[in-house]
C-alpha positions as CSV (number, residue, x, y, z in Angstrom):
1,M,0.0,0.0,0.0
2,F,1.8,3.1,1.2
3,E,5.5,2.3,1.6
4,S,6.8,5.8,1.4
5,I,5.5,8.9,3.3
6,L,6.5,12.5,3.0
7,V,5.5,14.9,5.8
8,I,5.1,18.6,5.0
9,C,4.9,21.8,7.0
10,T,5.9,25.3,6.2
11,G,9.5,25.7,7.2
12,N,10.4,22.0,7.8
13,I,11.9,22.9,11.2
14,C,9.0,22.5,13.7
15,R,6.0,20.2,12.9
16,S,7.1,18.0,10.1
17,P,10.4,16.9,11.6
18,I,8.5,15.8,14.8
19,A,5.9,13.9,12.7
20,E,8.6,12.4,10.6
21,R,10.4,11.0,13.6
22,I,7.2,9.8,15.4
23,L,6.1,8.0,12.2
24,K,9.5,6.4,11.8
25,S,9.3,5.1,15.3
26,L,5.8,3.7,14.7
27,L,6.4,2.4,11.2
28,P,10.0,1.4,11.1
29,S,9.6,-0.6,7.8
30,K,8.3,2.5,5.9
31,H,10.4,5.1,4.2
32,I,9.5,8.4,5.8
33,E,11.0,11.9,5.4
34,S,9.9,15.5,5.5
35,A,10.2,18.8,3.7
36,G,8.6,22.3,3.7
37,V,6.6,24.3,1.3
38,A,8.5,27.5,2.3
39,A,11.5,25.8,3.9
40,L,14.3,27.4,5.8
41,I,16.8,25.4,3.8
42,N,19.6,23.6,5.5
43,H,18.5,24.5,9.0
44,P,18.3,22.2,12.0
45,A,15.0,21.6,13.8
46,D,13.8,24.6,15.9
47,G,15.2,24.7,19.4
48,S,11.8,24.5,21.0
49,A,10.8,21.5,18.9
50,I,14.0,19.8,20.0
51,R,13.4,20.4,23.6
52,V,9.8,19.3,23.5
53,A,10.6,16.2,21.5
54,E,13.4,15.2,23.9
55,K,10.9,15.4,26.8
56,H,9.2,12.5,24.9
57,N,12.4,10.6,24.2
58,L,12.2,11.7,20.5
59,H,15.4,13.0,19.0
60,L,15.6,15.4,16.1
61,D,19.4,15.1,15.8
62,G,20.6,15.3,12.3
63,H,17.5,16.9,10.9
64,V,18.2,19.3,8.1
65,S,15.4,21.2,6.5
66,R,14.7,21.0,2.8
67,Q,12.3,22.6,0.2
68,L,9.7,20.5,-1.4
69,T,10.2,20.1,-5.1
70,S,8.1,18.1,-7.7
71,K,11.0,15.7,-7.9
72,I,10.8,15.0,-4.2
73,A,7.0,14.8,-4.2
74,S,7.1,12.2,-7.0
75,Q,9.3,9.8,-4.8
76,Y,6.5,9.2,-2.2
77,D,3.2,7.2,-2.1
78,V,1.5,9.7,0.2
79,I,2.2,13.2,1.4
80,L,0.8,14.4,4.7
81,V,0.4,18.1,5.4
82,M,-0.4,20.1,8.6
83,E,-2.9,22.6,7.1
84,Q,-5.5,22.6,4.4
85,R,-3.7,25.5,2.6
86,Q,-0.6,23.4,2.3
87,I,-2.4,21.0,0.1
88,E,-2.7,23.9,-2.4
89,H,1.0,24.8,-1.9
90,V,2.0,21.2,-2.6
91,C,-0.2,21.1,-5.7
92,R,1.3,24.3,-7.0
93,I,4.8,22.8,-6.7
94,A,3.8,19.3,-7.8
95,P,0.3,19.2,-9.5
96,E,0.5,15.5,-10.0
97,A,0.6,15.1,-6.1
98,R,-3.0,16.2,-5.6
99,G,-4.5,12.7,-5.3
100,K,-2.0,11.6,-2.8
101,T,-1.8,14.7,-0.5
102,L,-3.8,14.5,2.7
103,L,-3.9,16.2,6.1
104,L,-1.9,14.6,8.9
105,G,-5.1,15.2,10.9
106,H,-7.3,13.4,8.4
107,W,-8.4,10.7,10.9
108,L,-9.3,13.4,13.5
109,G,-12.0,15.0,11.4
110,A,-9.6,16.7,9.1
111,K,-8.0,18.7,12.0
112,E,-5.3,21.2,11.1
113,I,-2.1,21.4,13.2
114,P,-1.2,25.0,14.2
115,D,2.2,26.3,13.5
116,P,4.1,26.8,16.9
117,Y,7.0,28.7,15.3
118,R,8.3,31.4,17.6
119,K,5.8,30.5,20.3
120,S,6.2,29.1,23.8
121,D,7.4,25.7,24.7
122,E,3.8,25.1,26.0
123,A,2.5,25.8,22.6
124,F,5.0,23.3,21.2
125,E,3.9,20.7,23.7
126,S,0.3,21.1,22.7
127,V,1.2,20.7,19.0
128,Y,3.5,17.8,19.9
129,Q,0.5,16.0,21.5
130,L,-1.7,16.6,18.5
131,I,1.0,15.5,16.0
132,D,1.5,12.3,18.1
133,Q,-2.2,11.5,18.1
134,C,-2.4,12.1,14.4
135,C,0.6,9.8,13.8
136,Q,-0.8,7.1,15.9
137,N,-4.0,7.2,13.9
138,W,-2.1,7.0,10.6
139,A,0.1,4.2,11.9
140,E,-3.0,2.1,12.7
141,K,-4.2,2.6,9.1
142,L,-0.8,1.9,7.5
143,V,0.4,-1.2,9.3
């Protein structure tokens, strides 16, 4: 079914790296990576994202942000985004990806995941919990 998953957020330094690593831990046999629709290219994960992830024994070491391209999009079976508008961003970059691009929060009533960038660690914690719940839901469907 879906053997490769690409997780998308805006800058590829907060939400998508967390979701990527959670999904990798839940689905170790799948190929899972992340990118951004307006990426801060070649940046590590955000410091708050790192701190909150580490509280949950999730490590974002080695993450390097990258920009989504049509070539990258073509390499994945499914693309998971944080916000509805990111579906449109993905489709502008890679129109052929429309049918395989879904919300990470699809199984939570199409819930969007807010961007915690430049917000408090508490905001990151709330977003982490939501991402974790969404990833658990996807993992159940993709096993």
